[in-house]
Biopython code that builds the backbone (N, CA, C, O; Angstrom):
import numpy as np
from Bio.PDB.StructureBuilder import StructureBuilder

atoms = [
    (1, "MET", "N", (4.005, -19.007, 3.634)),
    (1, "MET", "CA", (4.640, -18.257, 2.563)),
    (1, "MET", "C", (3.974, -16.888, 2.482)),
    (1, "MET", "O", (2.751, -16.787, 2.581)),
    (2, "SER", "N", (4.753, -15.855, 2.305)),
    (2, "SER", "CA", (4.223, -14.498, 2.266)),
    (2, "SER", "C", (3.803, -14.104, 0.855)),
    (2, "SER", "O", (4.137, -14.766, -0.127)),
    (3, "VAL", "N", (3.057, -12.998, 0.790)),
    (3, "VAL", "CA", (2.644, -12.425, -0.487)),
    (3, "VAL", "C", (3.114, -10.974, -0.542)),
    (3, "VAL", "O", (3.253, -10.306, 0.483)),
    (4, "LEU", "N", (3.351, -10.508, -1.759)),
    (4, "LEU", "CA", (3.679, -9.109, -2.002)),
    (4, "LEU", "C", (2.430, -8.441, -2.553)),
    (4, "LEU", "O", (1.814, -8.945, -3.492)),
    (5, "VAL", "N", (2.061, -7.323, -1.977)),
    (5, "VAL", "CA", (0.898, -6.561, -2.436)),
    (5, "VAL", "C", (1.404, -5.286, -3.080)),
    (5, "VAL", "O", (2.211, -4.564, -2.495)),
    (6, "THR", "N", (0.925, -5.007, -4.294)),
    (6, "THR", "CA", (1.247, -3.748, -4.957)),
    (6, "THR", "C", (-0.037, -2.961, -5.129)),
    (6, "THR", "O", (-1.072, -3.514, -5.504)),
    (7, "MET", "N", (0.035, -1.679, -4.855)),
    (7, "MET", "CA", (-1.100, -0.772, -5.062)),
    (7, "MET", "C", (-0.558, 0.446, -5.790)),
    (7, "MET", "O", (0.301, 1.160, -5.273)),
    (8, "ARG", "N", (-1.061, 0.673, -6.984)),
    (8, "ARG", "CA", (-0.611, 1.793, -7.805)),
    (8, "ARG", "C", (-1.781, 2.747, -7.996)),
    (8, "ARG", "O", (-2.899, 2.322, -8.288)),
    (9, "VAL", "N", (-1.514, 4.044, -7.829)),
    (9, "VAL", "CA", (-2.579, 5.037, -7.945)),
    (9, "VAL", "C", (-1.971, 6.397, -8.279)),
    (9, "VAL", "O", (-0.833, 6.686, -7.906)),
    (10, "LYS", "N", (-2.726, 7.216, -8.972)),
    (10, "LYS", "CA", (-2.353, 8.613, -9.176)),
    (10, "LYS", "C", (-3.060, 9.422, -8.095)),
    (10, "LYS", "O", (-4.213, 9.156, -7.758)),
    (11, "VAL", "N", (-2.360, 10.401, -7.564)),
    (11, "VAL", "CA", (-2.901, 11.227, -6.488)),
    (11, "VAL", "C", (-2.940, 12.685, -6.933)),
    (11, "VAL", "O", (-2.208, 13.098, -7.833)),
    (12, "HIS", "N", (-3.806, 13.448, -6.287)),
    (12, "HIS", "CA", (-3.857, 14.889, -6.579)),
    (12, "HIS", "C", (-2.644, 15.595, -5.990)),
    (12, "HIS", "O", (-2.113, 16.537, -6.578)),
    (13, "ASP", "N", (-2.210, 15.125, -4.814)),
    (13, "ASP", "CA", (-1.115, 15.757, -4.085)),
    (13, "ASP", "C", (-0.471, 14.686, -3.200)),
    (13, "ASP", "O", (-1.171, 14.005, -2.451)),
    (14, "PHE", "N", (0.843, 14.532, -3.277)),
    (14, "PHE", "CA", (1.534, 13.497, -2.503)),
    (14, "PHE", "C", (1.443, 13.737, -1.000)),
    (14, "PHE", "O", (1.660, 12.814, -0.215)),
    (15, "GLU", "N", (1.130, 14.942, -0.595)),
    (15, "GLU", "CA", (1.027, 15.258, 0.835)),
    (15, "GLU", "C", (0.017, 14.341, 1.535)),
    (15, "GLU", "O", (0.236, 13.943, 2.679)),
    (16, "GLY", "N", (-1.069, 14.011, 0.867)),
    (16, "GLY", "CA", (-2.064, 13.112, 1.451)),
    (16, "GLY", "C", (-1.511, 11.720, 1.701)),
    (16, "GLY", "O", (-1.878, 11.070, 2.680)),
    (17, "THR", "N", (-0.629, 11.257, 0.821)),
    (17, "THR", "CA", (0.016, 9.963, 1.013)),
    (17, "THR", "C", (0.916, 10.011, 2.242)),
    (17, "THR", "O", (0.939, 9.070, 3.035)),
    (18, "LYS", "N", (1.651, 11.101, 2.402)),
    (18, "LYS", "CA", (2.496, 11.276, 3.592)),
    (18, "LYS", "C", (1.647, 11.237, 4.867)),
    (18, "LYS", "O", (2.031, 10.621, 5.861)),
    (19, "GLN", "N", (0.490, 11.902, 4.822)),
    (19, "GLN", "CA", (-0.400, 11.919, 5.984)),
    (19, "GLN", "C", (-0.943, 10.525, 6.281)),
    (19, "GLN", "O", (-1.044, 10.136, 7.445)),
    (20, "ALA", "N", (-1.295, 9.766, 5.236)),
    (20, "ALA", "CA", (-1.813, 8.415, 5.424)),
    (20, "ALA", "C", (-0.756, 7.512, 6.058)),
    (20, "ALA", "O", (-1.070, 6.712, 6.941)),
    (21, "VAL", "N", (0.490, 7.638, 5.612)),
    (21, "VAL", "CA", (1.573, 6.838, 6.187)),
    (21, "VAL", "C", (1.804, 7.229, 7.647)),
    (21, "VAL", "O", (1.963, 6.362, 8.506)),
    (22, "ALA", "N", (1.822, 8.530, 7.924)),
    (22, "ALA", "CA", (2.034, 8.990, 9.298)),
    (22, "ALA", "C", (0.932, 8.489, 10.225)),
    (22, "ALA", "O", (1.201, 8.101, 11.362)),
    (23, "LYS", "N", (-0.296, 8.499, 9.744)),
    (23, "LYS", "CA", (-1.427, 8.119, 10.591)),
    (23, "LYS", "C", (-1.617, 6.605, 10.688)),
    (23, "LYS", "O", (-1.959, 6.099, 11.757)),
    (24, "PHE", "N", (-1.402, 5.873, 9.590)),
    (24, "PHE", "CA", (-1.764, 4.459, 9.568)),
    (24, "PHE", "C", (-0.594, 3.495, 9.359)),
    (24, "PHE", "O", (-0.801, 2.282, 9.389)),
    (25, "GLY", "N", (0.616, 3.990, 9.150)),
    (25, "GLY", "CA", (1.760, 3.096, 8.932)),
    (25, "GLY", "C", (1.969, 2.126, 10.081)),
    (25, "GLY", "O", (2.133, 0.926, 9.858)),
    (26, "GLY", "N", (1.965, 2.626, 11.294)),
    (26, "GLY", "CA", (2.134, 1.759, 12.470)),
    (26, "GLY", "C", (0.985, 0.781, 12.634)),
    (26, "GLY", "O", (1.189, -0.369, 13.021)),
    (27, "THR", "N", (-0.220, 1.240, 12.339)),
    (27, "THR", "CA", (-1.399, 0.376, 12.421)),
    (27, "THR", "C", (-1.285, -0.767, 11.429)),
    (27, "THR", "O", (-1.618, -1.908, 11.751)),
    (28, "MET", "N", (-0.809, -0.465, 10.208)),
    (28, "MET", "CA", (-0.619, -1.509, 9.193)),
    (28, "MET", "C", (0.376, -2.552, 9.689)),
    (28, "MET", "O", (0.145, -3.753, 9.545)),
    (29, "LEU", "N", (1.476, -2.098, 10.269)),
    (29, "LEU", "CA", (2.483, -3.035, 10.770)),
    (29, "LEU", "C", (1.932, -3.883, 11.914)),
    (29, "LEU", "O", (2.219, -5.077, 11.997)),
    (30, "ASN", "N", (1.160, -3.282, 12.774)),
    (30, "ASN", "CA", (0.554, -4.026, 13.885)),
    (30, "ASN", "C", (-0.533, -4.983, 13.419)),
    (30, "ASN", "O", (-0.858, -5.944, 14.115)),
    (31, "ALA", "N", (-1.099, -4.720, 12.233)),
    (31, "ALA", "CA", (-2.195, -5.547, 11.713)),
    (31, "ALA", "C", (-1.697, -6.660, 10.788)),
    (31, "ALA", "O", (-2.505, -7.338, 10.153)),
    (32, "GLY", "N", (-0.374, -6.858, 10.704)),
    (32, "GLY", "CA", (0.126, -7.986, 9.937)),
    (32, "GLY", "C", (1.000, -7.654, 8.746)),
    (32, "GLY", "O", (1.526, -8.561, 8.101)),
    (33, "CYS", "N", (1.168, -6.388, 8.441)),
    (33, "CYS", "CA", (2.071, -6.004, 7.349)),
    (33, "CYS", "C", (3.503, -6.160, 7.865)),
    (33, "CYS", "O", (3.853, -5.575, 8.890)),
    (34, "HIS", "N", (4.333, -6.942, 7.169)),
    (34, "HIS", "CA", (5.729, -7.134, 7.591)),
    (34, "HIS", "C", (6.545, -5.881, 7.335)),
    (34, "HIS", "O", (7.370, -5.495, 8.163)),
    (35, "TRP", "N", (6.322, -5.246, 6.200)),
    (35, "TRP", "CA", (7.011, -4.017, 5.815)),
    (35, "TRP", "C", (6.239, -3.369, 4.676)),
    (35, "TRP", "O", (5.444, -4.020, 3.998)),
    (36, "TYR", "N", (6.478, -2.099, 4.479)),
    (36, "TYR", "CA", (5.899, -1.398, 3.327)),
    (36, "TYR", "C", (6.892, -0.366, 2.828)),
    (36, "TYR", "O", (7.723, 0.140, 3.582)),
    (37, "LYS", "N", (6.790, -0.065, 1.541)),
    (37, "LYS", "CA", (7.567, 0.995, 0.907)),
    (37, "LYS", "C", (6.626, 1.737, -0.039)),
    (37, "LYS", "O", (5.740, 1.140, -0.650)),
    (38, "VAL", "N", (6.832, 3.038, -0.147)),
    (38, "VAL", "CA", (6.022, 3.858, -1.045)),
    (38, "VAL", "C", (6.971, 4.564, -2.011)),
    (38, "VAL", "O", (7.911, 5.242, -1.597)),
    (39, "TYR", "N", (6.708, 4.391, -3.298)),
    (39, "TYR", "CA", (7.534, 4.985, -4.348)),
    (39, "TYR", "C", (6.725, 6.005, -5.139)),
    (39, "TYR", "O", (5.513, 5.867, -5.306)),
    (40, "GLN", "N", (7.419, 7.028, -5.621)),
    (40, "GLN", "CA", (6.845, 7.966, -6.587)),
    (40, "GLN", "C", (7.522, 7.709, -7.918)),
    (40, "GLN", "O", (8.725, 7.458, -7.974)),
    (41, "ARG", "N", (6.750, 7.772, -8.982)),
    (41, "ARG", "CA", (7.293, 7.506, -10.311)),
    (41, "ARG", "C", (8.293, 8.593, -10.693)),
    (41, "ARG", "O", (8.032, 9.781, -10.508)),
    (42, "ASP", "N", (9.419, 8.183, -11.218)),
    (42, "ASP", "CA", (10.432, 9.113, -11.691)),
    (42, "ASP", "C", (9.836, 9.958, -12.810)),
    (42, "ASP", "O", (9.406, 9.425, -13.833)),
    (43, "GLY", "N", (9.811, 11.254, -12.620)),
    (43, "GLY", "CA", (9.264, 12.154, -13.628)),
    (43, "GLY", "C", (7.784, 12.468, -13.441)),
    (43, "GLY", "O", (7.246, 13.323, -14.144)),
    (44, "ASN", "N", (7.120, 11.798, -12.511)),
    (44, "ASN", "CA", (5.702, 12.062, -12.236)),
    (44, "ASN", "C", (5.416, 11.750, -10.774)),
    (44, "ASN", "O", (4.974, 10.650, -10.444)),
    (45, "GLU", "N", (5.668, 12.717, -9.901)),
    (45, "GLU", "CA", (5.548, 12.492, -8.461)),
    (45, "GLU", "C", (4.117, 12.238, -7.999)),
    (45, "GLU", "O", (3.905, 11.881, -6.840)),
    (46, "LYS", "N", (3.144, 12.411, -8.865)),
    (46, "LYS", "CA", (1.752, 12.153, -8.496)),
    (46, "LYS", "C", (1.334, 10.709, -8.777)),
    (46, "LYS", "O", (0.205, 10.322, -8.473)),
    (47, "GLU", "N", (2.223, 9.922, -9.345)),
    (47, "GLU", "CA", (1.950, 8.499, -9.531)),
    (47, "GLU", "C", (2.699, 7.753, -8.429)),
    (47, "GLU", "O", (3.917, 7.871, -8.294)),
    (48, "VAL", "N", (1.948, 6.985, -7.647)),
    (48, "VAL", "CA", (2.468, 6.388, -6.425)),
    (48, "VAL", "C", (2.312, 4.867, -6.486)),
    (48, "VAL", "O", (1.291, 4.347, -6.935)),
    (49, "LEU", "N", (3.346, 4.174, -6.024)),
    (49, "LEU", "CA", (3.327, 2.716, -5.950)),
    (49, "LEU", "C", (3.631, 2.292, -4.529)),
    (49, "LEU", "O", (4.664, 2.651, -3.965)),
    (50, "TRP", "N", (2.714, 1.521, -3.957)),
    (50, "TRP", "CA", (2.898, 0.933, -2.630)),
    (50, "TRP", "C", (3.360, -0.507, -2.804)),
    (50, "TRP", "O", (2.817, -1.230, -3.639)),
    (51, "LEU", "N", (4.353, -0.933, -2.030)),
    (51, "LEU", "CA", (4.781, -2.320, -1.944)),
    (51, "LEU", "C", (4.652, -2.736, -0.485)),
    (51, "LEU", "O", (5.140, -2.044, 0.409)),
    (52, "MET", "N", (3.991, -3.874, -0.244)),
    (52, "MET", "CA", (3.770, -4.339, 1.124)),
    (52, "MET", "C", (3.859, -5.859, 1.156)),
    (52, "MET", "O", (3.469, -6.529, 0.200)),
    (53, "GLU", "N", (4.364, -6.395, 2.241)),
    (53, "GLU", "CA", (4.418, -7.847, 2.399)),
    (53, "GLU", "C", (3.532, -8.278, 3.561)),
    (53, "GLU", "O", (3.570, -7.700, 4.647)),
    (54, "PHE", "N", (2.730, -9.313, 3.301)),
    (54, "PHE", "CA", (1.837, -9.899, 4.288)),
    (54, "PHE", "C", (1.996, -11.414, 4.273)),
    (54, "PHE", "O", (2.572, -11.974, 3.340)),
    (55, "ASP", "N", (1.488, -12.075, 5.308)),
    (55, "ASP", "CA", (1.526, -13.545, 5.355)),
    (55, "ASP", "C", (0.653, -14.169, 4.273)),
    (55, "ASP", "O", (0.973, -15.238, 3.753)),
    (56, "SER", "N", (-0.453, -13.502, 3.932)),
    (56, "SER", "CA", (-1.398, -14.063, 2.963)),
    (56, "SER", "C", (-2.265, -12.952, 2.387)),
    (56, "SER", "O", (-2.275, -11.828, 2.889)),
    (57, "HIS", "N", (-2.991, -13.284, 1.327)),
    (57, "HIS", "CA", (-3.959, -12.358, 0.740)),
    (57, "HIS", "C", (-5.008, -11.988, 1.782)),
    (57, "HIS", "O", (-5.396, -10.826, 1.899)),
    (58, "GLU", "N", (-5.458, -12.974, 2.528)),
    (58, "GLU", "CA", (-6.471, -12.731, 3.564)),
    (58, "GLU", "C", (-5.956, -11.774, 4.631)),
    (58, "GLU", "O", (-6.706, -10.924, 5.111)),
    (59, "ALA", "N", (-4.688, -11.902, 5.008)),
    (59, "ALA", "CA", (-4.105, -10.996, 6.007)),
    (59, "ALA", "C", (-4.088, -9.566, 5.489)),
    (59, "ALA", "O", (-4.335, -8.629, 6.248)),
    (60, "PHE", "N", (-3.797, -9.390, 4.200)),
    (60, "PHE", "CA", (-3.836, -8.057, 3.592)),
    (60, "PHE", "C", (-5.245, -7.491, 3.654)),
    (60, "PHE", "O", (-5.440, -6.355, 4.088)),
    (61, "GLU", "N", (-6.231, -8.275, 3.223)),
    (61, "GLU", "CA", (-7.624, -7.807, 3.213)),
    (61, "GLU", "C", (-8.082, -7.406, 4.612)),
    (61, "GLU", "O", (-8.765, -6.396, 4.782)),
    (62, "LYS", "N", (-7.710, -8.186, 5.595)),
    (62, "LYS", "CA", (-8.131, -7.937, 6.980)),
    (62, "LYS", "C", (-7.417, -6.722, 7.590)),
    (62, "LYS", "O", (-7.989, -6.026, 8.428)),
    (63, "SER", "N", (-6.184, -6.469, 7.176)),
    (63, "SER", "CA", (-5.355, -5.455, 7.829)),
    (63, "SER", "C", (-5.918, -4.047, 7.738)),
    (63, "SER", "O", (-5.762, -3.267, 8.677)),
    (64, "GLY", "N", (-6.564, -3.705, 6.642)),
    (64, "GLY", "CA", (-7.037, -2.341, 6.464)),
    (64, "GLY", "C", (-8.531, -2.157, 6.602)),
    (64, "GLY", "O", (-9.046, -1.066, 6.361)),
    (65, "ALA", "N", (-9.231, -3.202, 6.986)),
    (65, "ALA", "CA", (-10.692, -3.151, 7.028)),
    (65, "ALA", "C", (-11.219, -2.031, 7.922)),
    (65, "ALA", "O", (-12.230, -1.410, 7.595)),
    (66, "GLU", "N", (-10.559, -1.766, 9.030)),
    (66, "GLU", "CA", (-11.064, -0.787, 9.992)),
    (66, "GLU", "C", (-10.828, 0.663, 9.566)),
    (66, "GLU", "O", (-11.580, 1.547, 9.976)),
    (67, "PHE", "N", (-9.811, 0.926, 8.758)),
    (67, "PHE", "CA", (-9.477, 2.314, 8.440)),
    (67, "PHE", "C", (-9.439, 2.611, 6.939)),
    (67, "PHE", "O", (-8.991, 3.686, 6.543)),
    (68, "GLU", "N", (-9.892, 1.699, 6.114)),
    (68, "GLU", "CA", (-9.779, 1.863, 4.666)),
    (68, "GLU", "C", (-10.372, 3.176, 4.161)),
    (68, "GLU", "O", (-9.744, 3.861, 3.353)),
    (69, "GLY", "N", (-11.559, 3.534, 4.617)),
    (69, "GLY", "CA", (-12.211, 4.754, 4.145)),
    (69, "GLY", "C", (-11.403, 6.001, 4.433)),
    (69, "GLY", "O", (-11.230, 6.845, 3.553)),
    (70, "GLU", "N", (-10.907, 6.128, 5.647)),
    (70, "GLU", "CA", (-10.119, 7.306, 6.021)),
    (70, "GLU", "C", (-8.761, 7.310, 5.315)),
    (70, "GLU", "O", (-8.262, 8.366, 4.926)),
    (71, "PHE", "N", (-8.169, 6.127, 5.152)),
    (71, "PHE", "CA", (-6.905, 5.977, 4.441)),
    (71, "PHE", "C", (-7.042, 6.491, 3.005)),
    (71, "PHE", "O", (-6.218, 7.282, 2.547)),
    (72, "VAL", "N", (-8.074, 6.043, 2.303)),
    (72, "VAL", "CA", (-8.308, 6.457, 0.918)),
    (72, "VAL", "C", (-8.628, 7.947, 0.854)),
    (72, "VAL", "O", (-8.171, 8.635, -0.059)),
    (73, "ALA", "N", (-9.404, 8.452, 1.807)),
    (73, "ALA", "CA", (-9.747, 9.876, 1.816)),
    (73, "ALA", "C", (-8.488, 10.747, 1.969)),
    (73, "ALA", "O", (-8.368, 11.783, 1.315)),
    (74, "LEU", "N", (-7.560, 10.329, 2.826)),
    (74, "LEU", "CA", (-6.323, 11.095, 2.998)),
    (74, "LEU", "C", (-5.493, 11.095, 1.720)),
    (74, "LEU", "O", (-4.944, 12.125, 1.330)),
    (75, "ILE", "N", (-5.403, 9.954, 1.077)),
    (75, "ILE", "CA", (-4.605, 9.845, -0.144)),
    (75, "ILE", "C", (-5.232, 10.639, -1.283)),
    (75, "ILE", "O", (-4.519, 11.169, -2.134)),
    (76, "ASN", "N", (-6.557, 10.724, -1.306)),
    (76, "ASN", "CA", (-7.278, 11.501, -2.312)),
    (76, "ASN", "C", (-6.875, 11.091, -3.726)),
    (76, "ASN", "O", (-6.273, 11.877, -4.458)),
    (77, "PRO", "N", (-7.209, 9.860, -4.107)),
    (77, "PRO", "CA", (-6.779, 9.377, -5.423)),
    (77, "PRO", "C", (-7.382, 10.163, -6.576)),
    (77, "PRO", "O", (-8.524, 10.618, -6.517)),
    (78, "ALA", "N", (-6.579, 10.311, -7.632)),
    (78, "ALA", "CA", (-7.027, 10.972, -8.858)),
    (78, "ALA", "C", (-7.285, 9.944, -9.951)),
    (78, "ALA", "O", (-7.575, 10.300, -11.093)),
    (79, "SER", "N", (-7.176, 8.666, -9.594)),
    (79, "SER", "CA", (-7.416, 7.574, -10.539)),
    (79, "SER", "C", (-7.917, 6.371, -9.759)),
    (79, "SER", "O", (-7.919, 6.371, -8.528)),
    (80, "ASP", "N", (-8.337, 5.354, -10.480)),
    (80, "ASP", "CA", (-8.679, 4.098, -9.826)),
    (80, "ASP", "C", (-7.400, 3.443, -9.326)),
    (80, "ASP", "O", (-6.320, 3.659, -9.875)),
    (81, "TRP", "N", (-7.535, 2.642, -8.281)),
    (81, "TRP", "CA", (-6.410, 1.883, -7.752)),
    (81, "TRP", "C", (-6.155, 0.682, -8.650)),
    (81, "TRP", "O", (-7.094, 0.058, -9.143)),
    (82, "ASP", "N", (-4.897, 0.363, -8.861)),
    (82, "ASP", "CA", (-4.491, -0.859, -9.545)),
    (82, "ASP", "C", (-3.798, -1.723, -8.495)),
    (82, "ASP", "O", (-2.605, -1.564, -8.236)),
    (83, "ASP", "N", (-4.555, -2.638, -7.894)),
    (83, "ASP", "CA", (-4.051, -3.488, -6.819)),
    (83, "ASP", "C", (-3.773, -4.888, -7.340)),
    (83, "ASP", "O", (-4.480, -5.388, -8.215)),
    (84, "ALA", "N", (-2.740, -5.514, -6.798)),
    (84, "ALA", "CA", (-2.442, -6.903, -7.146)),
    (84, "ALA", "C", (-1.782, -7.574, -5.955)),
    (84, "ALA", "O", (-1.052, -6.943, -5.191)),
    (85, "VAL", "N", (-2.050, -8.862, -5.812)),
    (85, "VAL", "CA", (-1.404, -9.680, -4.802)),
    (85, "VAL", "C", (-0.547, -10.702, -5.532)),
    (85, "VAL", "O", (-1.038, -11.423, -6.401)),
    (86, "TRP", "N", (0.725, -10.764, -5.183)),
    (86, "TRP", "CA", (1.715, -11.588, -5.881)),
    (86, "TRP", "C", (2.198, -12.706, -4.967)),
    (86, "TRP", "O", (2.597, -12.458, -3.829)),
    (87, "ASN", "N", (2.160, -13.929, -5.467)),
    (87, "ASN", "CA", (2.671, -15.085, -4.743)),
    (87, "ASN", "C", (4.121, -15.323, -5.127)),
    (87, "ASN", "O", (4.462, -15.296, -6.310)),
    (88, "LEU", "N", (4.982, -15.557, -4.135)),
    (88, "LEU", "CA", (6.386, -15.822, -4.388)),
    (88, "LEU", "C", (6.525, -17.120, -5.175)),
    (88, "LEU", "O", (5.983, -18.154, -4.786)),
    (89, "SER", "N", (7.251, -17.058, -6.276)),
    (89, "SER", "CA", (7.427, -18.232, -7.131)),
    (89, "SER", "C", (8.882, -18.694, -7.180)),
    (89, "SER", "O", (9.139, -19.898, -7.225)),
    (90, "LEU", "N", (9.826, -17.777, -7.173)),
    (90, "LEU", "CA", (11.258, -18.090, -7.188)),
    (90, "LEU", "C", (11.988, -17.043, -6.369)),
    (90, "LEU", "O", (11.522, -15.912, -6.233)),
    (91, "GLN", "N", (13.134, -17.426, -5.825)),
    (91, "GLN", "CA", (13.955, -16.463, -5.120)),
    (91, "GLN", "C", (15.417, -16.888, -5.166)),
    (91, "GLN", "O", (15.722, -18.043, -5.462)),
    (92, "SER", "N", (16.308, -15.970, -4.877)),
    (92, "SER", "CA", (17.744, -16.294, -4.869)),
    (92, "SER", "C", (18.035, -17.218, -3.691)),
    (92, "SER", "O", (17.323, -17.227, -2.688)),
    (93, "GLU", "N", (19.086, -17.978, -3.845)),
    (93, "GLU", "CA", (19.450, -18.943, -2.779)),
    (93, "GLU", "C", (20.294, -18.309, -1.735)),
    (93, "GLU", "O", (20.686, -18.969, -0.774)),
]
sb = StructureBuilder()
sb.init_structure("model")
sb.init_model(0)
sb.init_chain("A")
sb.init_seg("    ")
for serial, (resi, resn, name, xyz) in enumerate(atoms, 1):
    if name == "N":
        sb.init_residue(resn, " ", resi, " ")
    sb.init_atom(name, np.array(xyz, "f"), 0.0, 1.0, " ", f" {name:<3s}", serial, name[0])
structure = sb.get_structure()
């Protein structure tokens, strides 16, 4: 069963998020991420929400271990990260 990972953060400039996706998006997919989407909050483009699906919480933790520091540096957060791992409980038939 897969898990959904959400990461919410405020950034100084969205350009760093674009750079992080360009540099590490493929690496994330190769490291076990099934898919990812990045959203900007309506009315506040500096608030960013990442949605990602992995096989497990452990797969998520392992996927970014090698590049986490550079990934965070590119994004240049202006706030603490609000991360959560969500277990699928119900779905449409």
